[in-house]
N, C-alpha and C positions, 0 to 999 in steps of 0.2 A: 203757698204762693211762692215762697223763696225757691223751692225745688223747681217749680214750673218755669220760673224766670231763668234759673240757672240752665235748665235743660233746653229752653229756648235759645239761650246764648250759645249752646253747643250744636244747634241746628235742628232740634226737634221743634216742629212748627205748630202742632196741634195736640190738644189734650181732650180727653173724654171724661165726663163726670158720670158717676153712678150713685146718686144720692138716695138716701132712705129716709132720714129725718133731719131735723135742724135746718129748715128752709132758710132762715136768715143767714146762717153760716155760708151756705152754698151760694146764696144771692150776692153776698159780699165778695166771696171768692171770684165769682163770674164777673162782677163788676170791675174788680181789680185786674183780672187777666184779660178781659175783653175778647177780642177775636182769636186769642190763643185757644179758646174752648170752642170746639166745633161740634160737639154732640153731648147730649145728656140722656142717659138711660135710667128711668126711674124704677125703683123696685115697686111693683104693683101686685105682689103675691106674698104669700105667707105673712110675716109681720107688717109688710108694706101694703096690705090689701086695702087699707083706707086712703092710700095716696091717690090724689087726683092729678093726672098729668096736666090738665088745663090750668090748675092752680099753680103748679110748679113752673109751667111755661111762662105765665105772667110774672112770677117772682124772679125768674132768671132771664126774662127778656129774650127767650130763644124757644125754638120747638124742643119739647121734651117727649121722648118716646118711652112707652112702658118697656120694661126689660124683655129681652128676647124670649125667655122662658114663658113669660106671660102671653106674648103674641102667639106662641106656637105650643102652649101647653094644652091639656085636655079641658073639655068643658066649654062648649060653643057659647053658652050664655055669659059665662065669665069673661071670655075673650072678647065678645062683642061689647060688654060693659066697659072693659078697659079701653078698647078703641074709641069708645064714645066719651071718655073722660068721666065715667060714673064710678064712684067708689062703692 
């Protein structure tokens, strides 16, 4: 949080999250940084296959997208499940 605030003071106006675990940590960080955070890409592949974007979206109070690899990876059924927020 201190780094993001320092960078914002230097003119960097937006930050992106890429959470994997520890939802309460990321929710607290988002709460403290507010509108400085403009995107969240959730790992929904490999070890993050159990992550549910809808659950994270509620926790962070913002839209959460599955990581780009997930959206464009192989396996149509897996990709559809991620888009639908199913783990």
